[in-house]
The first five atom37 places (N, CA, C, CB, O) and aatype in JSON, in Angstrom:
{
  "aatype": [16, 8, 14, 5, 9, 7, 15, 17, 6, 19, 14, 4, 16, 19, 3, 19, 18, 3, 14, 14, 11, 8, 13, 7, 17, 1, 16, 7, 3, 14, 2, 2, 14, 15, 0, 1, 17, 1, 13, 6, 10, 6, 2, 1, 7, 2, 16, 16, 1, 10, 1, 13, 1, 12, 9, 10, 7, 14, 7, 14, 15, 7, 10, 16, 19, 0, 19, 3, 5, 1, 14, 3, 11, 0, 16, 11, 9, 9, 15, 7, 1, 19, 0, 3, 10, 0, 0, 2, 12, 16, 11, 19, 9, 6, 7, 19, 11, 2, 5, 0, 5, 5],
  "atom_mask": [
    [1, 1, 1, 1, 1],
    [1, 1, 1, 1, 1],
    [1, 1, 1, 1, 1],
    [1, 1, 1, 1, 1],
    [1, 1, 1, 1, 1],
    [1, 1, 1, 0, 1],
    [1, 1, 1, 1, 1],
    [1, 1, 1, 1, 1],
    [1, 1, 1, 1, 1],
    [1, 1, 1, 1, 1],
    [1, 1, 1, 1, 1],
    [1, 1, 1, 1, 1],
    [1, 1, 1, 1, 1],
    [1, 1, 1, 1, 1],
    [1, 1, 1, 1, 1],
    [1, 1, 1, 1, 1],
    [1, 1, 1, 1, 1],
    [1, 1, 1, 1, 1],
    [1, 1, 1, 1, 1],
    [1, 1, 1, 1, 1],
    [1, 1, 1, 1, 1],
    [1, 1, 1, 1, 1],
    [1, 1, 1, 1, 1],
    [1, 1, 1, 0, 1],
    [1, 1, 1, 1, 1],
    [1, 1, 1, 1, 1],
    [1, 1, 1, 1, 1],
    [1, 1, 1, 0, 1],
    [1, 1, 1, 1, 1],
    [1, 1, 1, 1, 1],
    [1, 1, 1, 1, 1],
    [1, 1, 1, 1, 1],
    [1, 1, 1, 1, 1],
    [1, 1, 1, 1, 1],
    [1, 1, 1, 1, 1],
    [1, 1, 1, 1, 1],
    [1, 1, 1, 1, 1],
    [1, 1, 1, 1, 1],
    [1, 1, 1, 1, 1],
    [1, 1, 1, 1, 1],
    [1, 1, 1, 1, 1],
    [1, 1, 1, 1, 1],
    [1, 1, 1, 1, 1],
    [1, 1, 1, 1, 1],
    [1, 1, 1, 0, 1],
    [1, 1, 1, 1, 1],
    [1, 1, 1, 1, 1],
    [1, 1, 1, 1, 1],
    [1, 1, 1, 1, 1],
    [1, 1, 1, 1, 1],
    [1, 1, 1, 1, 1],
    [1, 1, 1, 1, 1],
    [1, 1, 1, 1, 1],
    [1, 1, 1, 1, 1],
    [1, 1, 1, 1, 1],
    [1, 1, 1, 1, 1],
    [1, 1, 1, 0, 1],
    [1, 1, 1, 1, 1],
    [1, 1, 1, 0, 1],
    [1, 1, 1, 1, 1],
    [1, 1, 1, 1, 1],
    [1, 1, 1, 0, 1],
    [1, 1, 1, 1, 1],
    [1, 1, 1, 1, 1],
    [1, 1, 1, 1, 1],
    [1, 1, 1, 1, 1],
    [1, 1, 1, 1, 1],
    [1, 1, 1, 1, 1],
    [1, 1, 1, 1, 1],
    [1, 1, 1, 1, 1],
    [1, 1, 1, 1, 1],
    [1, 1, 1, 1, 1],
    [1, 1, 1, 1, 1],
    [1, 1, 1, 1, 1],
    [1, 1, 1, 1, 1],
    [1, 1, 1, 1, 1],
    [1, 1, 1, 1, 1],
    [1, 1, 1, 1, 1],
    [1, 1, 1, 1, 1],
    [1, 1, 1, 0, 1],
    [1, 1, 1, 1, 1],
    [1, 1, 1, 1, 1],
    [1, 1, 1, 1, 1],
    [1, 1, 1, 1, 1],
    [1, 1, 1, 1, 1],
    [1, 1, 1, 1, 1],
    [1, 1, 1, 1, 1],
    [1, 1, 1, 1, 1],
    [1, 1, 1, 1, 1],
    [1, 1, 1, 1, 1],
    [1, 1, 1, 1, 1],
    [1, 1, 1, 1, 1],
    [1, 1, 1, 1, 1],
    [1, 1, 1, 1, 1],
    [1, 1, 1, 0, 1],
    [1, 1, 1, 1, 1],
    [1, 1, 1, 1, 1],
    [1, 1, 1, 1, 1],
    [1, 1, 1, 1, 1],
    [1, 1, 1, 1, 1],
    [1, 1, 1, 1, 1],
    [1, 1, 1, 1, 1]
  ],
  "atom_positions": [
    [[-114.4, -53.3, -0.25], [-113.81, -54.43, 0.43], [-112.57, -54.9, -0.33], [-114.83, -55.57, 0.58], [-112.57, -54.98, -1.56]],
    [[-111.55, -55.19, 0.41], [-110.31, -55.71, -0.17], [-109.94, -56.99, 0.58], [-109.13, -54.65, -0.09], [-110.04, -57.03, 1.8]],
    [[-109.53, -58.05, -0.14], [-109.27, -59.33, 0.54], [-108.19, -59.27, 1.61], [-108.89, -60.35, -0.48], [-108.22, -60.07, 2.55]],
    [[-107.24, -58.35, 1.49], [-106.15, -58.31, 2.46], [-106.41, -57.33, 3.61], [-104.88, -57.94, 1.77], [-105.83, -57.49, 4.69]],
    [[-107.27, -56.33, 3.39], [-107.46, -55.34, 4.47], [-108.9, -55.19, 4.92], [-106.94, -54.01, 4.03], [-109.18, -54.46, 5.87]],
    [[-109.82, -55.85, 4.25], [-111.22, -55.8, 4.67], [-111.99, -54.62, 4.09], [0.0, 0.0, 0.0], [-111.66, -54.1, 3.02]],
    [[-113.03, -54.22, 4.84], [-113.92, -53.14, 4.37], [-113.59, -51.83, 5.07], [-115.4, -53.5, 4.61], [-113.05, -51.82, 6.18]],
    [[-113.92, -50.74, 4.42], [-113.72, -49.42, 5.01], [-114.68, -48.44, 4.35], [-112.26, -48.94, 4.86], [-115.24, -48.72, 3.3]],
    [[-114.84, -47.31, 4.99], [-115.64, -46.22, 4.43], [-114.79, -44.96, 4.46], [-116.97, -46.01, 5.22], [-113.95, -44.78, 5.33]],
    [[-115.03, -44.1, 3.48], [-114.29, -42.85, 3.42], [-115.25, -41.76, 2.93], [-113.04, -42.97, 2.47], [-116.02, -41.99, 2.0]],
    [[-115.22, -40.59, 3.56], [-116.1, -39.52, 3.08], [-115.67, -39.05, 1.69], [-116.1, -38.33, 4.05], [-114.48, -39.0, 1.38]],
    [[-116.66, -38.72, 0.86], [-116.4, -38.24, -0.49], [-117.09, -36.9, -0.69], [-116.88, -39.27, -1.55], [-118.17, -36.65, -0.16]],
    [[-116.46, -36.04, -1.46], [-117.0, -34.72, -1.77], [-116.98, -34.52, -3.28], [-116.19, -33.6, -1.05], [-115.93, -34.6, -3.91]],
    [[-118.16, -34.26, -3.86], [-118.22, -33.98, -5.29], [-117.54, -32.64, -5.53], [-119.7, -33.97, -5.81], [-117.86, -31.65, -4.89]],
    [[-116.58, -32.63, -6.46], [-115.86, -31.39, -6.74], [-115.91, -30.99, -8.21], [-114.42, -31.52, -6.31], [-115.47, -29.9, -8.57]],
    [[-116.45, -31.86, -9.06], [-116.63, -31.54, -10.46], [-118.0, -32.05, -10.88], [-115.49, -32.17, -11.34], [-118.31, -33.23, -10.74]],
    [[-118.81, -31.14, -11.4], [-120.13, -31.53, -11.9], [-120.45, -30.63, -13.08], [-121.23, -31.43, -10.78], [-120.86, -29.48, -12.91]],
    [[-120.25, -31.17, -14.27], [-120.45, -30.42, -15.5], [-121.11, -31.35, -16.52], [-119.1, -29.85, -16.04], [-120.48, -31.76, -17.49]],
    [[-122.43, -31.67, -16.3], [-123.08, -32.6, -17.2], [-123.19, -32.02, -18.61], [-124.47, -32.97, -16.68], [-123.38, -30.82, -18.74]],
    [[-123.07, -32.81, -19.62], [-122.84, -34.26, -19.59], [-121.37, -34.63, -19.77], [-123.67, -34.93, -20.66], [-121.08, -35.74, -20.2]],
    [[-120.46, -33.74, -19.47], [-119.05, -33.98, -19.78], [-118.21, -34.52, -18.62], [-118.43, -32.73, -20.26], [-117.38, -35.4, -18.84]],
    [[-118.4, -34.01, -17.41], [-117.51, -34.37, -16.3], [-118.28, -34.6, -15.01], [-116.47, -33.27, -16.1], [-119.27, -33.92, -14.72]],
    [[-117.8, -35.56, -14.25], [-118.28, -35.78, -12.89], [-117.09, -36.27, -12.08], [-119.48, -36.8, -12.84], [-116.39, -37.19, -12.51]],
    [[-116.86, -35.67, -10.92], [-115.71, -36.08, -10.12], [-115.91, -35.86, -8.64], [0.0, 0.0, 0.0], [-116.77, -35.09, -8.22]],
    [[-115.11, -36.56, -7.86], [-115.18, -36.44, -6.41], [-113.81, -36.67, -5.79], [-116.21, -37.42, -5.83], [-112.91, -37.25, -6.4]],
    [[-113.68, -36.18, -4.57], [-112.46, -36.35, -3.79], [-112.78, -37.24, -2.6], [-111.89, -34.96, -3.32], [-113.89, -37.21, -2.06]],
    [[-111.81, -38.03, -2.19], [-111.99, -38.87, -1.0], [-111.18, -38.3, 0.15], [-111.59, -40.34, -1.29], [-110.11, -37.72, -0.03]],
    [[-111.72, -38.49, 1.35], [-111.04, -37.98, 2.54], [-111.23, -36.48, 2.69], [0.0, 0.0, 0.0], [-112.3, -35.95, 2.39]],
    [[-110.2, -35.83, 3.14], [-110.23, -34.38, 3.36], [-110.33, -33.66, 2.02], [-108.96, -33.91, 4.15], [-109.43, -33.81, 1.18]],
    [[-111.39, -32.89, 1.78], [-111.52, -32.23, 0.47], [-110.37, -31.28, 0.15], [-112.82, -31.46, 0.43], [-110.08, -31.03, -1.03]],
    [[-109.69, -30.74, 1.18], [-108.57, -29.83, 0.97], [-107.23, -30.54, 0.81], [-108.49, -28.85, 2.11], [-106.25, -29.94, 0.37]],
    [[-107.2, -31.81, 1.18], [-105.98, -32.62, 1.07], [-106.41, -34.06, 0.78], [-105.11, -32.54, 2.39], [-106.19, -34.95, 1.59]],
    [[-107.03, -34.28, -0.39], [-107.67, -35.56, -0.66], [-106.69, -36.73, -0.77], [-108.48, -35.47, -1.92], [-105.55, -36.58, -1.2]],
    [[-107.19, -37.89, -0.36], [-106.39, -39.1, -0.54], [-106.45, -39.55, -2.0], [-106.89, -40.22, 0.39], [-105.53, -40.22, -2.48]],
    [[-107.52, -39.19, -2.7], [-107.63, -39.5, -4.13], [-108.66, -38.59, -4.77], [-108.02, -41.0, -4.35], [-109.55, -38.04, -4.11]],
    [[-108.52, -38.43, -6.08], [-109.49, -37.69, -6.88], [-109.94, -38.6, -8.01], [-108.89, -36.33, -7.44], [-109.11, -39.14, -8.74]],
    [[-111.24, -38.76, -8.14], [-111.83, -39.65, -9.14], [-112.59, -38.82, -10.17], [-112.78, -40.69, -8.47], [-113.21, -37.82, -9.82]],
    [[-112.54, -39.23, -11.44], [-113.19, -38.48, -12.51], [-113.8, -39.4, -13.56], [-112.2, -37.53, -13.18], [-113.18, -40.38, -13.98]],
    [[-115.03, -39.07, -13.96], [-115.61, -39.63, -15.18], [-115.61, -38.49, -16.19], [-117.08, -40.2, -14.94], [-116.06, -37.39, -15.89]],
    [[-115.1, -38.76, -17.38], [-115.06, -37.77, -18.44], [-115.69, -38.38, -19.68], [-113.6, -37.3, -18.72], [-115.29, -39.46, -20.11]],
    [[-116.66, -37.69, -20.26], [-117.32, -38.16, -21.48], [-116.99, -37.22, -22.63], [-118.86, -38.26, -21.28], [-117.05, -36.0, -22.49]],
    [[-116.64, -37.81, -23.75], [-116.28, -37.03, -24.93], [-117.15, -37.5, -26.1], [-114.76, -37.18, -25.26], [-117.07, -38.66, -26.51]],
    [[-117.96, -36.6, -26.64], [-118.78, -36.9, -27.8], [-117.88, -37.09, -29.01], [-119.83, -35.78, -28.05], [-117.06, -36.23, -29.33]],
    [[-118.03, -38.22, -29.67], [-117.21, -38.52, -30.85], [-118.11, -38.87, -32.04], [-116.23, -39.68, -30.55], [-117.9, -39.87, -32.72]],
    [[-119.12, -38.0, -32.27], [-120.04, -38.25, -33.38], [-121.07, -39.28, -33.0], [0.0, 0.0, 0.0], [-121.99, -38.99, -32.23]],
    [[-120.94, -40.49, -33.55], [-121.9, -41.57, -33.27], [-121.59, -42.32, -31.99], [-121.93, -42.53, -34.42], [-122.36, -43.19, -31.59]],
    [[-120.48, -42.01, -31.35], [-120.09, -42.72, -30.13], [-119.69, -41.71, -29.06], [-118.92, -43.71, -30.41], [-119.54, -40.51, -29.32]],
    [[-119.51, -42.21, -27.87], [-119.02, -41.4, -26.76], [-117.86, -42.14, -26.12], [-120.16, -41.12, -25.71], [-117.95, -43.34, -25.85]],
    [[-116.78, -41.43, -25.88], [-115.65, -42.01, -25.17], [-115.83, -41.71, -23.68], [-114.29, -41.45, -25.7], [-116.04, -40.57, -23.28]],
    [[-115.73, -42.76, -22.87], [-115.81, -42.62, -21.41], [-114.44, -42.9, -20.84], [-116.88, -43.59, -20.8], [-113.84, -43.95, -21.1]],
    [[-113.95, -41.95, -20.07], [-112.69, -42.15, -19.34], [-113.02, -42.13, -17.85], [-111.62, -41.05, -19.7], [-113.84, -41.34, -17.39]],
    [[-112.37, -43.01, -17.13], [-112.53, -43.09, -15.69], [-111.11, -42.97, -15.15], [-113.25, -44.43, -15.22], [-110.28, -43.86, -15.37]],
    [[-110.84, -41.89, -14.43], [-109.48, -41.61, -13.94], [-109.45, -41.54, -12.42], [-108.95, -40.31, -14.53], [-110.45, -41.23, -11.77]],
    [[-108.29, -41.82, -11.88], [-108.07, -41.66, -10.45], [-106.65, -41.18, -10.25], [-108.33, -43.0, -9.69], [-105.7, -41.69, -10.85]],
    [[-106.52, -40.17, -9.39], [-105.2, -39.64, -9.04], [-105.06, -39.78, -7.53], [-105.02, -38.13, -9.51], [-105.9, -39.29, -6.77]],
    [[-104.01, -40.44, -7.09], [-103.75, -40.57, -5.66], [-103.14, -39.29, -5.13], [-102.82, -41.76, -5.37], [-102.33, -38.64, -5.79]],
    [[-103.56, -38.93, -3.91], [-102.93, -37.83, -3.21], [-103.52, -36.48, -3.53], [0.0, 0.0, 0.0], [-104.46, -36.37, -4.31]],
    [[-102.98, -35.51, -2.94], [-101.71, -35.5, -2.2], [-101.81, -35.99, -0.76], [-101.15, -34.11, -2.2], [-100.79, -36.24, -0.12]],
    [[-103.03, -36.13, -0.25], [-103.2, -36.57, 1.14], [-102.93, -38.06, 1.31], [0.0, 0.0, 0.0], [-102.8, -38.79, 0.33]],
    [[-102.84, -38.5, 2.57], [-102.57, -39.91, 2.85], [-103.78, -40.78, 2.54], [-102.17, -40.08, 4.31], [-104.93, -40.34, 2.57]],
    [[-103.49, -42.05, 2.25], [-104.53, -43.03, 1.96], [-104.16, -44.36, 2.61], [-104.74, -43.2, 0.42], [-103.15, -44.46, 3.3]],
    [[-104.97, -45.36, 2.38], [-104.64, -46.7, 2.85], [-103.33, -47.2, 2.25], [0.0, 0.0, 0.0], [-102.59, -47.94, 2.89]],
    [[-103.07, -46.78, 1.03], [-101.81, -47.16, 0.39], [-100.62, -46.55, 1.14], [-101.8, -46.7, -1.09], [-99.59, -47.19, 1.32]],
    [[-100.78, -45.31, 1.58], [-99.73, -44.64, 2.36], [-99.42, -45.45, 3.62], [-100.15, -43.2, 2.73], [-98.26, -45.68, 3.96]],
    [[-100.48, -45.86, 4.31], [-100.32, -46.63, 5.55], [-99.59, -47.95, 5.27], [-101.7, -46.92, 6.2], [-98.66, -48.32, 5.98]],
    [[-100.02, -48.65, 4.21], [-99.41, -49.94, 3.88], [-97.92, -49.78, 3.56], [-100.13, -50.59, 2.69], [-97.1, -50.57, 4.02]],
    [[-97.58, -48.77, 2.78], [-96.17, -48.54, 2.41], [-95.36, -48.11, 3.64], [-96.06, -47.47, 1.3], [-94.22, -48.55, 3.81]],
    [[-95.95, -47.27, 4.49], [-95.25, -46.85, 5.72], [-94.96, -48.04, 6.63], [-96.07, -45.8, 6.47], [-93.93, -48.09, 7.3]],
    [[-95.89, -49.0, 6.66], [-95.71, -50.17, 7.52], [-94.7, -51.16, 6.95], [-97.04, -50.87, 7.73], [-94.03, -51.87, 7.7]],
    [[-94.58, -51.21, 5.63], [-93.67, -52.16, 4.98], [-92.9, -51.5, 3.85], [-94.45, -53.37, 4.44], [-93.1, -51.86, 2.69]],
    [[-92.02, -50.53, 4.15], [-91.3, -49.82, 3.09], [-90.47, -50.76, 2.2], [-90.4, -48.77, 3.7], [-90.24, -50.46, 1.03]],
    [[-90.03, -51.88, 2.76], [-89.26, -52.84, 1.98], [-90.1, -53.5, 0.89], [-88.69, -53.91, 2.89], [-89.55, -54.06, -0.06]],
    [[-91.41, -53.44, 1.01], [-92.34, -54.04, 0.03], [-93.08, -52.98, -0.78], [-93.35, -54.94, 0.76], [-94.08, -53.29, -1.43]],
    [[-92.61, -51.74, -0.76], [-93.32, -50.63, -1.4], [-93.65, -50.9, -2.87], [-92.5, -49.36, -1.3], [-94.78, -50.68, -3.3]],
    [[-92.68, -51.38, -3.63], [-92.91, -51.62, -5.06], [-94.01, -52.65, -5.25], [-91.62, -52.09, -5.75], [-94.89, -52.47, -6.09]],
    [[-93.97, -53.72, -4.5], [-94.99, -54.78, -4.61], [-96.36, -54.27, -4.17], [-94.58, -56.02, -3.77], [-97.37, -54.56, -4.82]],
    [[-96.4, -53.52, -3.08], [-97.68, -52.98, -2.57], [-98.3, -52.03, -3.6], [-97.46, -52.25, -1.22], [-99.49, -52.12, -3.89]],
    [[-97.49, -51.13, -4.13], [-98.01, -50.14, -5.09], [-98.45, -50.83, -6.38], [-96.94, -49.07, -5.4], [-99.52, -50.52, -6.9]],
    [[-97.63, -51.77, -6.91], [-98.05, -52.44, -8.15], [-99.32, -53.24, -7.94], [-96.95, -53.35, -8.66], [-100.16, -53.29, -8.83]],
    [[-99.47, -53.86, -6.78], [-100.7, -54.6, -6.5], [-101.91, -53.68, -6.45], [0.0, 0.0, 0.0], [-102.97, -54.01, -6.98]],
    [[-101.75, -52.54, -5.82], [-102.86, -51.57, -5.74], [-103.21, -51.03, -7.12], [-102.5, -50.41, -4.79], [-104.39, -50.89, -7.45]],
    [[-102.22, -50.71, -7.92], [-102.47, -50.22, -9.28], [-103.23, -51.28, -10.08], [-101.13, -49.84, -9.99], [-104.17, -50.96, -10.8]],
    [[-102.82, -52.54, -9.97], [-103.5, -53.63, -10.68], [-104.95, -53.76, -10.22], [-102.76, -54.96, -10.48], [-105.86, -53.93, -11.04]],
    [[-105.18, -53.68, -8.9], [-106.55, -53.75, -8.36], [-107.4, -52.6, -8.9], [-106.53, -53.7, -6.81], [-108.53, -52.81, -9.34]],
    [[-106.85, -51.39, -8.86], [-107.59, -50.22, -9.34], [-107.93, -50.35, -10.82], [-106.79, -48.93, -9.09], [-109.06, -50.08, -11.23]],
    [[-106.96, -50.76, -11.63], [-107.19, -50.9, -13.07], [-108.28, -51.94, -13.34], [-105.89, -51.29, -13.79], [-109.15, -51.72, -14.18]],
    [[-108.24, -53.06, -12.65], [-109.24, -54.11, -12.85], [-110.62, -53.62, -12.45], [-108.86, -55.38, -12.05], [-111.59, -53.84, -13.18]],
    [[-110.72, -52.97, -11.31], [-112.03, -52.49, -10.85], [-112.57, -51.37, -11.72], [-111.93, -52.02, -9.4], [-113.77, -51.32, -12.0]],
    [[-111.71, -50.47, -12.15], [-112.16, -49.38, -13.02], [-112.62, -49.92, -14.37], [-111.04, -48.34, -13.21], [-113.58, -49.41, -14.95]],
    [[-111.94, -50.96, -14.87], [-112.36, -51.6, -16.12], [-113.74, -52.22, -15.96], [-111.34, -52.66, -16.56], [-114.57, -52.13, -16.86]],
    [[-114.0, -52.86, -14.82], [-115.32, -53.45, -14.56], [-116.4, -52.38, -14.55], [-115.32, -54.21, -13.22], [-117.49, -52.59, -15.09]],
    [[-116.12, -51.24, -13.94], [-117.09, -50.15, -13.9], [-117.39, -49.66, -15.32], [-116.57, -48.98, -13.03], [-118.55, -49.48, -15.67]],
    [[-116.36, -49.44, -16.12], [-116.57, -48.96, -17.48], [-117.34, -50.0, -18.3], [-115.21, -48.65, -18.16], [-118.23, -49.63, -19.08]],
    [[-117.03, -51.28, -18.15], [-117.78, -52.32, -18.87], [-119.24, -52.33, -18.44], [-117.15, -53.7, -18.62], [-120.13, -52.51, -19.28]],
    [[-119.5, -52.12, -17.16], [-120.88, -52.07, -16.67], [-121.64, -50.87, -17.25], [0.0, 0.0, 0.0], [-122.79, -51.0, -17.65]],
    [[-120.98, -49.73, -17.3], [-121.61, -48.53, -17.89], [-121.89, -48.79, -19.37], [-120.69, -47.27, -17.72], [-122.97, -48.47, -19.86]],
    [[-120.94, -49.37, -20.07], [-121.12, -49.66, -21.5], [-122.29, -50.61, -21.71], [-119.83, -50.27, -22.1], [-123.12, -50.39, -22.59]],
    [[-122.36, -51.67, -20.91], [-123.47, -52.61, -21.03], [-124.82, -51.94, -20.8], [-123.29, -53.77, -20.05], [-125.78, -52.19, -21.53]],
    [[-124.89, -51.08, -19.81], [-126.14, -50.37, -19.53], [-126.5, -49.42, -20.68], [-126.02, -49.58, -18.21], [-127.67, -49.3, -21.05]],
    [[-125.5, -48.75, -21.24], [-125.75, -47.79, -22.32], [-126.22, -48.5, -23.59], [-124.48, -46.96, -22.61], [-126.97, -47.93, -24.38]],
    [[-125.78, -49.73, -23.78], [-126.14, -50.45, -25.0], [-127.5, -51.16, -24.9], [-125.07, -51.47, -25.33], [-127.97, -51.71, -25.89]],
    [[-128.11, -51.14, -23.74], [-129.42, -51.81, -23.58], [-130.55, -50.93, -24.05], [-129.65, -52.2, -22.13], [-131.71, -51.34, -23.99]]
  ]
}
Protein backbone atom coordinates (compact mmCIF):
# COMPACT_ATOMS: atom_id res chain seq x y z
CA UNK A 1 0.00 0.00 0.00
CA UNK A 2 1.20 3.47 -0.87
CA UNK A 3 -0.53 6.64 0.41
CA UNK A 4 -0.65 8.25 -3.04
CA UNK A 5 -1.58 5.26 -5.22
CA UNK A 6 -3.24 2.76 -2.91
CA UNK A 7 -2.83 -1.02 -2.86
CA UNK A 8 -1.77 -3.37 -5.62
CA UNK A 9 -0.63 -6.91 -6.21
CA UNK A 10 2.07 -8.14 -8.53
CA UNK A 11 3.10 -11.70 -9.38
CA UNK A 12 6.53 -12.72 -8.09
CA UNK A 13 8.84 -15.49 -9.24
CA UNK A 14 11.69 -16.83 -7.11
CA UNK A 15 14.80 -16.77 -9.29
CA UNK A 16 17.61 -17.17 -6.75
CA UNK A 17 17.60 -19.76 -3.99
CA UNK A 18 20.98 -20.68 -2.56
CA UNK A 19 20.61 -21.15 1.21
CA UNK A 20 22.02 -19.82 3.38
CA UNK A 21 23.61 -17.18 1.15
CA UNK A 22 21.06 -15.84 -1.36
CA UNK A 23 17.34 -15.53 -1.88
CA UNK A 24 15.77 -13.47 -4.64
CA UNK A 25 12.68 -12.91 -6.72
CA UNK A 26 11.45 -10.99 -9.73
CA UNK A 27 8.23 -9.01 -9.93
CA UNK A 28 5.94 -8.95 -12.93
CA UNK A 29 7.01 -10.77 -16.07
CA UNK A 30 9.88 -13.11 -15.12
CA UNK A 31 11.48 -12.53 -18.56
CA UNK A 32 11.14 -8.73 -18.35
CA UNK A 33 10.80 -8.00 -14.63
CA UNK A 34 9.70 -4.69 -13.23
CA UNK A 35 12.12 -5.28 -10.34
CA UNK A 36 14.54 -7.82 -8.93
CA UNK A 37 14.82 -8.21 -5.16
CA UNK A 38 17.68 -9.95 -3.30
CA UNK A 39 18.61 -10.94 0.23
CA UNK A 40 22.31 -11.70 0.51
CA UNK A 41 23.93 -13.07 3.68
CA UNK A 42 27.66 -12.99 4.25
CA UNK A 43 29.26 -14.89 7.13
CA UNK A 44 31.72 -12.58 8.88
CA UNK A 45 32.98 -14.82 11.69
CA UNK A 46 30.88 -13.99 14.75
CA UNK A 47 28.39 -11.94 12.74
CA UNK A 48 26.45 -12.08 9.50
CA UNK A 49 26.04 -9.20 7.10
CA UNK A 50 22.56 -8.97 5.56
CA UNK A 51 22.09 -7.00 2.37
CA UNK A 52 18.69 -6.32 0.89
CA UNK A 53 18.88 -5.07 -2.70
CA UNK A 54 16.41 -4.05 -5.35
CA UNK A 55 17.05 -3.28 -9.00
CA UNK A 56 14.32 -1.65 -11.07
CA UNK A 57 13.67 -2.91 -14.55
CA UNK A 58 14.20 -3.57 -17.24
CA UNK A 59 10.43 -4.03 -17.52
CA UNK A 60 7.83 -1.37 -16.72
CA UNK A 61 6.62 -0.73 -13.19
CA UNK A 62 4.32 1.62 -11.33
CA UNK A 63 7.19 4.08 -11.33
CA UNK A 64 7.29 3.92 -15.14
CA UNK A 65 3.57 4.75 -15.28
CA UNK A 66 3.94 7.67 -12.85
CA UNK A 67 6.88 9.17 -14.77
CA UNK A 68 5.11 8.67 -18.13
CA UNK A 69 2.06 10.51 -16.77
CA UNK A 70 4.09 13.40 -15.33
CA UNK A 71 7.47 13.64 -17.11
CA UNK A 72 7.88 17.19 -15.80
CA UNK A 73 7.96 15.74 -12.26
CA UNK A 74 10.22 12.75 -13.05
CA UNK A 75 13.04 13.78 -10.70
CA UNK A 76 10.65 14.34 -7.79
CA UNK A 77 8.73 11.10 -8.47
CA UNK A 78 11.91 9.01 -8.70
CA UNK A 79 13.52 10.56 -5.60
CA UNK A 80 10.32 10.00 -3.63
CA UNK A 81 10.18 6.36 -4.69
CA UNK A 82 13.85 5.81 -3.85
CA UNK A 83 13.28 7.34 -0.39
CA UNK A 84 10.21 5.11 0.17
CA UNK A 85 12.12 1.99 -0.90
CA UNK A 86 15.12 2.81 1.30
CA UNK A 87 12.91 3.43 4.35
CA UNK A 88 10.92 0.24 3.85
CA UNK A 89 13.98 -1.90 3.16
CA UNK A 90 15.61 -0.52 6.32
CA UNK A 91 12.51 -1.51 8.32
CA UNK A 92 12.69 -5.04 6.92
CA UNK A 93 16.38 -5.38 7.81
CA UNK A 94 15.75 -4.01 11.33
CA UNK A 95 12.93 -6.53 11.76
CA UNK A 96 15.15 -9.41 10.64
CA UNK A 97 17.90 -8.23 13.00
CA UNK A 98 15.48 -8.02 15.92
CA UNK A 99 14.21 -11.53 15.24
CA UNK A 100 17.75 -12.91 14.91
CA UNK A 101 18.78 -11.38 18.24
CA UNK A 102 15.89 -12.94 20.18
